[in-house]
LUMGUGU-993014 format. One record per residue: x, y, z of N, C-alpha, C in turn; residue in one letter. Coordinates in Angstrom, 3 decimals. Layout:
{rec {X,Y,Z},{X,Y,Z},{X,Y,Z},"A"}
...
This chain:
{rec {-2.662,19.880,-14.024},{-3.807,19.976,-13.119},{-5.077,19.576,-13.857},"R"}
{rec {-5.966,18.954,-13.141},{-7.224,18.603,-13.770},{-8.277,19.656,-13.433},"N"}
{rec {-9.483,19.469,-13.914},{-10.530,20.478,-13.747},{-10.917,20.717,-12.299},"K"}
{rec {-10.682,19.752,-11.420},{-11.051,19.935,-10.014},{-9.978,20.700,-9.244},"S"}
{rec {-8.983,21.216,-9.954},{-7.922,22.021,-9.357},{-7.064,21.216,-8.382},"N"}
{rec {-6.951,19.926,-8.620},{-6.075,19.051,-7.844},{-5.070,18.439,-8.805},"H"}
{rec {-3.947,18.031,-8.280},{-2.950,17.347,-9.087},{-3.043,15.860,-8.807},"T"}
{rec {-3.060,15.046,-9.867},{-3.075,13.601,-9.697},{-1.641,13.100,-9.628},"E"}
{rec {-1.415,12.140,-8.755},{-0.077,11.608,-8.550},{-0.087,10.097,-8.653},"Y"}
{rec {0.973,9.554,-9.201},{1.328,8.182,-8.906},{2.383,8.330,-7.829},"N"}
{rec {2.110,7.905,-6.620},{2.961,8.231,-5.481},{4.133,7.271,-5.303},"V"}
{rec {4.398,6.436,-6.301},{5.529,5.508,-6.253},{6.817,6.249,-5.903},"K"}
{rec {7.523,5.745,-4.922},{8.809,6.314,-4.565},{8.734,7.538,-3.677},"G"}
{rec {7.521,7.958,-3.301},{7.363,9.151,-2.477},{6.806,8.802,-1.110},"K"}
{rec {7.066,7.604,-0.640},{6.436,7.144,0.587},{7.476,6.618,1.572},"V"}
{rec {7.058,6.589,2.835},{7.816,5.879,3.867},{7.065,4.578,4.118},"K"}
{rec {7.770,3.570,4.568},{7.147,2.284,4.770},{7.328,1.793,6.197},"K"}
{rec {6.426,0.948,6.635},{6.532,0.248,7.899},{5.977,-1.140,7.667},"G"}
{rec {6.357,-2.096,8.480},{5.884,-3.458,8.251},{6.047,-4.290,9.501},"H"}
{rec {5.403,-5.455,9.462},{5.632,-6.412,10.521},{7.009,-7.037,10.294},"S"}
{rec {7.325,-8.087,10.969},{8.681,-8.647,10.959},{9.102,-9.132,9.571},"K"}
{rec {10.223,-8.623,9.100},{10.756,-9.044,7.804},{11.709,-10.214,7.992},"A"}
{rec {11.880,-10.995,6.933},{12.914,-12.019,6.957},{14.275,-11.356,7.098},"N"}
{rec {15.210,-12.030,7.723},{16.547,-11.475,7.949},{17.156,-11.028,6.618},"K"}
{rec {17.662,-9.809,6.608},{18.319,-9.296,5.419},{17.380,-8.710,4.379},"G"}
{rec {16.087,-8.761,4.623},{15.132,-8.237,3.643},{15.178,-6.718,3.591},"E"}
{rec {14.991,-6.182,2.425},{14.869,-4.734,2.237},{13.543,-4.459,1.545},"T"}
{rec {12.486,-5.018,2.082},{11.201,-4.973,1.407},{10.672,-3.571,1.213},"Q"}
{rec {11.081,-2.631,2.046},{10.552,-1.283,1.913},{10.874,-0.700,0.547},"E"}
{rec {12.071,-0.925,0.048},{12.469,-0.364,-1.240},{11.968,-1.212,-2.398},"K"}
{rec {11.905,-2.498,-2.207},{11.565,-3.426,-3.277},{10.159,-3.201,-3.815},"I"}
{rec {9.197,-2.947,-2.955},{7.805,-2.942,-3.417},{7.358,-1.646,-4.071},"I"}
{rec {8.187,-0.606,-4.071},{7.790,0.636,-4.744},{8.852,1.089,-5.744},"I"}
{rec {9.575,0.127,-6.309},{10.661,0.478,-7.225},{10.243,0.476,-8.695},"D"}
{rec {8.977,0.177,-8.979},{8.501,0.152,-10.360},{8.749,-1.166,-11.069},"G"}
{rec {9.363,-2.130,-10.391},{9.687,-3.426,-10.988},{8.596,-4.430,-10.638},"N"}
{rec {7.858,-4.887,-11.643},{6.779,-5.852,-11.421},{7.228,-7.302,-11.546},"R"}
{rec {8.522,-7.554,-11.578},{9.021,-8.930,-11.625},{8.441,-9.676,-10.430},"D"}
{rec {7.881,-10.843,-10.679},{7.174,-11.570,-9.622},{7.947,-12.775,-9.093},"S"}
{rec {9.247,-12.811,-9.345},{10.081,-13.922,-8.894},{10.866,-13.510,-7.657},"T"}
{rec {10.587,-14.162,-6.548},{11.214,-13.814,-5.276},{12.740,-13.897,-5.344},"Y"}
{rec {13.275,-14.916,-5.989},{14.730,-15.090,-6.046},{15.425,-13.970,-6.820},"K"}
{rec {14.682,-13.200,-7.579},{15.255,-12.044,-8.286},{15.340,-10.823,-7.374},"Q"}
{rec {14.986,-11.000,-6.105},{15.004,-9.934,-5.086},{14.086,-8.777,-5.468},"R"}
{rec {12.963,-9.133,-6.057},{12.004,-8.104,-6.460},{10.715,-8.166,-5.650},"S"}
{rec {10.661,-9.034,-4.656},{9.454,-9.188,-3.840},{9.803,-9.056,-2.359},"C"}
{rec {8.859,-8.508,-1.598},{9.013,-8.429,-0.146},{8.522,-9.730,0.475},"S"}
{rec {8.891,-9.951,1.728},{8.516,-11.204,2.386},{8.652,-11.017,3.890},"H"}
{rec {7.543,-11.090,4.621},{7.617,-11.022,6.078},{7.906,-12.409,6.636},"T"}
{rec {8.182,-12.460,7.926},{8.227,-13.741,8.621},{6.796,-14.248,8.745},"K"}
{rec {6.657,-15.550,8.972},{5.328,-16.113,9.195},{4.881,-15.673,10.577},"R"}
{rec {3.736,-15.023,10.635},{3.232,-14.516,11.907},{1.728,-14.321,11.820},"E"}
{rec {1.122,-14.091,12.971},{-0.298,-13.791,13.018},{-0.501,-12.349,12.563},"L"}
{rec {-1.346,-12.166,11.574},{-1.745,-10.848,11.091},{-0.564,-10.024,10.541},"K"}
{rec {0.173,-10.565,9.557},{1.267,-9.778,8.978},{0.712,-8.574,8.221},"P"}
{rec {1.499,-7.499,8.175},{1.013,-6.262,7.573},{2.167,-5.477,6.969},"W"}
{rec {1.790,-4.571,6.083},{2.727,-3.603,5.529},{2.000,-2.274,5.408},"L"}
{rec {2.662,-1.190,5.803},{2.038,0.138,5.759},{2.850,1.064,4.869},"R"}
{rec {2.160,1.787,3.998},{2.760,2.856,3.212},{2.333,4.180,3.823},"L"}
{rec {3.279,5.033,4.100},{3.008,6.389,4.582},{3.182,7.310,3.384},"D"}
{rec {2.093,7.875,2.902},{2.127,8.729,1.715},{2.661,10.124,2.012},"L"}
{rec {2.945,10.392,3.274},{3.537,11.646,3.752},{2.564,12.816,3.753},"L"}
{rec {1.503,12.735,2.971},{0.452,13.754,2.920},{-0.880,13.040,2.754},"K"}
{rec {-1.959,13.803,2.908},{-3.303,13.249,2.701},{-3.568,13.104,1.201},"M"}
{rec {-4.117,11.952,0.817},{-4.499,11.706,-0.565},{-5.910,11.143,-0.623},"F"}
{rec {-6.611,11.450,-1.707},{-7.802,10.710,-2.097},{-7.276,9.598,-2.987},"K"}
{rec {-7.306,8.382,-2.481},{-6.726,7.250,-3.201},{-7.741,6.743,-4.214},"V"}
{rec {-7.373,6.839,-5.482},{-8.244,6.376,-6.559},{-8.076,4.879,-6.785},"K"}
{rec {-6.820,4.458,-6.980},{-6.558,3.039,-7.229},{-5.334,2.582,-6.445},"T"}
{rec {-5.337,1.303,-6.152},{-4.212,0.654,-5.486},{-3.924,-0.611,-6.279},"F"}
{rec {-2.691,-0.763,-6.743},{-2.315,-1.868,-7.620},{-1.279,-2.741,-6.926},"T"}
{rec {-1.480,-4.060,-7.015},{-0.577,-5.031,-6.397},{-0.128,-6.037,-7.446},"I"}
{rec {1.175,-6.333,-7.452},{1.704,-7.454,-8.231},{2.000,-8.580,-7.249},"T"}
{rec {1.392,-9.738,-7.503},{1.533,-10.895,-6.624},{2.745,-11.734,-7.027},"N"}
{rec {3.256,-12.460,-6.084},{4.370,-13.377,-6.337},{3.939,-14.433,-7.343},"R"}
{rec {4.830,-14.751,-8.290},{4.466,-15.682,-9.345},{5.137,-17.030,-9.275},"G"}
{rec {6.232,-17.159,-8.518},{6.970,-18.419,-8.516},{6.430,-19.428,-7.506},"D"}
{rec {5.599,-18.993,-6.594},{4.900,-19.907,-5.681},{3.964,-19.097,-4.795},"C"}
{rec {3.160,-19.774,-4.052},{2.484,-19.207,-2.877},{1.525,-18.051,-3.170},"C"}
{rec {0.969,-17.986,-4.350},{0.125,-16.837,-4.699},{-1.124,-16.746,-3.834},"S"}
{rec {-1.539,-17.859,-3.240},{-2.749,-17.847,-2.421},{-2.546,-17.175,-1.066},"D"}
{rec {-1.321,-16.839,-0.716},{-1.078,-16.179,0.573},{-1.819,-14.850,0.690},"R"}
{rec {-2.028,-14.162,-0.419},{-2.721,-12.865,-0.385},{-4.237,-12.995,-0.282},"L"}
{rec {-4.764,-14.199,-0.473},{-6.213,-14.378,-0.398},{-6.730,-13.913,0.961},"N"}
{rec {-7.714,-13.030,0.935},{-8.303,-12.522,2.167},{-7.603,-11.310,2.747},"G"}
{rec {-6.516,-10.869,2.129},{-5.817,-9.675,2.627},{-6.707,-8.452,2.455},"A"}
{rec {-6.579,-7.528,3.380},{-7.358,-6.289,3.350},{-6.458,-5.130,2.957},"E"}
{rec {-6.997,-4.237,2.139},{-6.341,-2.963,1.847},{-7.097,-1.927,2.653},"I"}
{rec {-6.384,-1.247,3.553},{-7.003,-0.276,4.455},{-6.380,1.093,4.235},"R"}
{rec {-7.215,2.128,4.278},{-6.761,3.498,4.038},{-7.302,4.403,5.125},"I"}
{rec {-6.443,5.255,5.677},{-6.904,6.202,6.685},{-5.760,6.978,7.299},"G"}
{rec {-6.044,7.583,8.450},{-5.070,8.438,9.123},{-4.638,7.917,10.485},"N"}
{rec {-5.211,6.826,10.925},{-4.919,6.301,12.253},{-3.696,5.384,12.229},"S"}
{rec {-2.928,5.433,13.315},{-1.838,4.476,13.503},{-2.151,3.490,14.624},"L"}
{rec {-3.415,3.483,15.080},{-3.833,2.494,16.072},{-3.643,1.109,15.460},"I"}
{rec {-3.075,0.200,16.217},{-2.751,-1.142,15.733},{-1.953,-1.058,14.424},"D"}
{rec {-0.994,-0.146,14.377},{-0.114,0.059,13.219},{-0.864,0.483,11.957},"N"}
{rec {-2.075,0.988,12.102},{-2.875,1.411,10.950},{-3.815,0.331,10.445},"G"}
{rec {-3.825,-0.808,11.119},{-4.624,-1.941,10.652},{-6.099,-1.860,11.031},"N"}
{rec {-6.523,-0.736,11.631},{-7.942,-0.537,11.953},{-8.574,0.533,11.065},"T"}
{rec {-7.815,1.086,10.131},{-8.375,2.085,9.219},{-9.457,1.454,8.345},"N"}
{rec {-10.313,2.268,7.720},{-11.387,1.732,6.873},{-10.853,0.870,5.723},"P"}
{rec {-11.647,-0.125,5.351},{-11.259,-1.075,4.302},{-11.637,-0.532,2.927},"I"}
{rec {-10.655,-0.506,2.031},{-10.917,-0.217,0.618},{-11.483,-1.468,-0.039},"C"}
{rec {-10.819,-2.594,0.175},{-11.273,-3.852,-0.411},{-10.631,-5.024,0.312},"T"}
{rec {-11.201,-6.195,0.097},{-10.602,-7.454,0.538},{-10.201,-8.204,-0.729},"V"}
{rec {-8.969,-8.649,-0.772},{-8.459,-9.357,-1.952},{-8.977,-10.787,-1.925},"I"}
{rec {-9.787,-11.141,-2.910},{-10.277,-12.523,-2.997},{-9.146,-13.424,-3.452},"K"}
{rec {-8.515,-13.064,-4.568},{-7.325,-13.773,-5.040},{-6.705,-12.966,-6.176},"S"}
{rec {-5.398,-13.119,-6.313},{-4.665,-12.570,-7.453},{-3.831,-13.724,-7.993},"I"}
{rec {-4.040,-14.077,-9.235},{-3.295,-15.162,-9.856},{-1.797,-14.907,-9.719},"T"}
{rec {-1.037,-15.962,-9.510},{0.409,-15.836,-9.359},{1.044,-15.078,-10.510},"G"}
{rec {1.871,-14.091,-10.173},{2.578,-13.306,-11.175},{1.769,-12.203,-11.821},"G"}
{rec {0.509,-12.119,-11.482},{-0.371,-11.123,-12.106},{-0.400,-9.840,-11.292},"R"}
{rec {-0.795,-8.778,-11.980},{-0.966,-7.468,-11.360},{-2.444,-7.134,-11.401},"T"}
{rec {-2.987,-6.704,-10.281},{-4.409,-6.358,-10.220},{-4.577,-4.990,-9.574},"E"}
{rec {-5.498,-4.212,-10.142},{-5.783,-2.869,-9.638},{-7.134,-2.870,-8.941},"T"}
{rec {-7.171,-2.231,-7.779},{-8.383,-2.141,-6.976},{-8.825,-0.686,-6.906},"F"}
{rec {-10.112,-0.440,-7.097},{-10.686,0.906,-6.990},{-10.927,1.216,-5.521},"E"}
{rec {-10.460,2.378,-5.089},{-10.677,2.786,-3.699},{-11.609,3.985,-3.602},"C"}
{rec {-12.164,4.415,-4.722},{-13.225,5.432,-4.756},{-12.880,6.687,-3.965},"Y"}
{rec {-11.624,7.116,-4.115},{-11.142,8.352,-3.507},{-11.262,8.360,-1.981},"E"}
{rec {-11.036,7.193,-1.370},{-10.943,7.148,0.090},{-9.778,8.032,0.506},"M"}
{rec {-9.964,8.795,1.575},{-8.931,9.727,2.013},{-8.081,9.131,3.117},"E"}
{rec {-6.779,9.392,3.017},{-5.893,8.973,4.080},{-4.441,9.197,3.744},"G"}
{rec {-3.652,9.161,4.781},{-2.200,9.269,4.649},{-1.555,7.887,4.599},"R"}
{rec {-2.202,6.908,5.239},{-1.624,5.575,5.364},{-2.432,4.551,4.575},"Y"}
{rec {-1.714,3.641,3.921},{-2.339,2.499,3.256},{-1.701,1.250,3.844},"I"}
{rec {-2.534,0.365,4.349},{-2.048,-0.897,4.904},{-2.551,-2.063,4.076},"N"}
{rec {-1.694,-3.060,3.955},{-2.103,-4.367,3.452},{-1.903,-5.298,4.633},"I"}
{rec {-2.970,-5.947,5.070},{-2.898,-6.808,6.250},{-3.654,-8.102,5.973},"V"}
{rec {-3.086,-9.208,6.415},{-3.772,-10.501,6.344},{-4.309,-10.765,7.745},"I"}
{rec {-5.616,-10.589,7.954},{-6.166,-10.691,9.308},{-6.375,-12.136,9.759},"P"}
{rec {-6.241,-12.321,11.050},{-6.728,-13.527,11.724},{-6.127,-14.847,11.266},"D"}
{rec {-4.920,-14.842,10.712},{-4.290,-16.132,10.443},{-2.767,-15.991,10.425},"R"}
{rec {-2.110,-17.111,10.708},{-0.649,-17.191,10.626},{-0.288,-17.287,9.153},"M"}
{rec {0.546,-16.353,8.692},{0.848,-16.321,7.259},{2.109,-15.513,7.014},"E"}
{rec {2.629,-15.613,5.809},{3.661,-14.723,5.293},{2.948,-13.694,4.425},"Y"}
{rec {3.404,-12.453,4.445},{2.896,-11.439,3.519},{3.983,-11.207,2.480},"L"}
{rec {3.661,-11.522,1.237},{4.613,-11.379,0.143},{3.998,-10.499,-0.930},"T"}
{rec {4.701,-9.424,-1.276},{4.255,-8.489,-2.315},{5.434,-8.212,-3.235},"L"}
{rec {5.170,-8.129,-4.541},{6.260,-7.854,-5.480},{6.272,-6.405,-5.948},"C"}
{rec {5.152,-5.761,-5.988},{5.101,-4.339,-6.333},{3.759,-3.796,-5.878},"E"}
{rec {3.757,-2.563,-5.401},{2.511,-1.854,-5.123},{2.595,-0.480,-5.771},"V"}
{rec {1.460,-0.020,-6.267},{1.380,1.286,-6.909},{0.119,1.977,-6.420},"E"}
{rec {0.218,3.265,-6.202},{-0.900,4.054,-5.695},{-1.146,5.207,-6.652},"V"}
{rec {-2.401,5.405,-7.012},{-2.772,6.583,-7.785},{-3.774,7.372,-6.963},"E"}
{rec {-3.520,8.654,-6.797},{-4.416,9.455,-5.990},{-4.278,10.931,-6.246},"G"}
{rec {-5.122,11.677,-5.571},{-5.154,13.128,-5.676},{-4.795,13.688,-4.311},"I"}
{rec {-3.779,14.534,-4.271},{-3.381,15.138,-3.006},{-4.504,16.024,-2.490},"E"}
{rec {-4.786,15.899,-1.198},{-5.839,16.678,-0.562},{-5.217,17.924,0.047},"V"}
{rec {-5.769,19.075,-0.281},{-5.294,20.320,0.322},{-5.707,20.352,1.778},"S"}
{rec {-4.824,20.874,2.618},{-5.147,21.062,4.028},{-5.088,22.548,4.324},"T"}
{rec {-5.537,22.932,5.489},{-5.494,24.343,5.874},{-4.073,24.886,5.848},"D"}
{rec {-3.082,24.008,6.019},{-1.686,24.439,6.004},{-1.252,24.919,4.623},"D"}
{rec {-2.025,24.568,3.582},{-1.669,24.962,2.224},{-2.058,26.401,1.909},"D"}
{rec {-2.793,27.030,2.789},{-3.287,28.378,2.528},{-2.679,29.362,3.517},"Y"}
{rec {-2.413,30.600,3.082},{-1.874,31.591,4.017},{-2.928,31.976,5.043},"P"}
{rec {-2.507,32.422,6.240},{-3.486,32.869,7.233},{-4.270,34.058,6.690},"P"}
{rec {-5.523,34.181,7.117},{-6.379,35.268,6.627},{-5.738,36.634,6.840},"L"}
{rec {-5.017,36.811,7.934},{-4.383,38.101,8.222},{-3.336,38.461,7.172},"A"}
{rec {-2.821,37.473,6.455},{-1.788,37.734,5.452},{-2.376,38.126,4.105},"A"}
{rec {-3.681,38.001,3.955},{-4.316,38.302,2.658},{-4.647,39.770,2.554},"I"}
């Protein structure tokens, strides 16, 4: 525990996933949170949606977190510019599959095969979306990592009558 009486987590492997249309046979939900930063698609270490308008991927952290950082490993064997302009969104809404939650950042570019960490300044939310807005594209991610602090809710405390 840190001094603020919260526990910091790397939430890798503790999430549920949702996404837009995947390529046939893809298992992208497991691939992007397995701890493997290999950036070669043919090694089956990267996710890949079908080409569509506004492709997205959502991580459900299962609980509320103050998200400190969000890390992405981009595909290295081709197509690294596909992530240019993608938005990282954090919040609690599932309206439009979570793609209307507040923006942590917009990805300008990530060099092919590189891993980049984005500061989210403890934005609170249960859901993290990566969405490429307003264009026909494939969404390809090789690894994502989340660092955050779990937010206590009223459910974490006993009712006053029990004290």
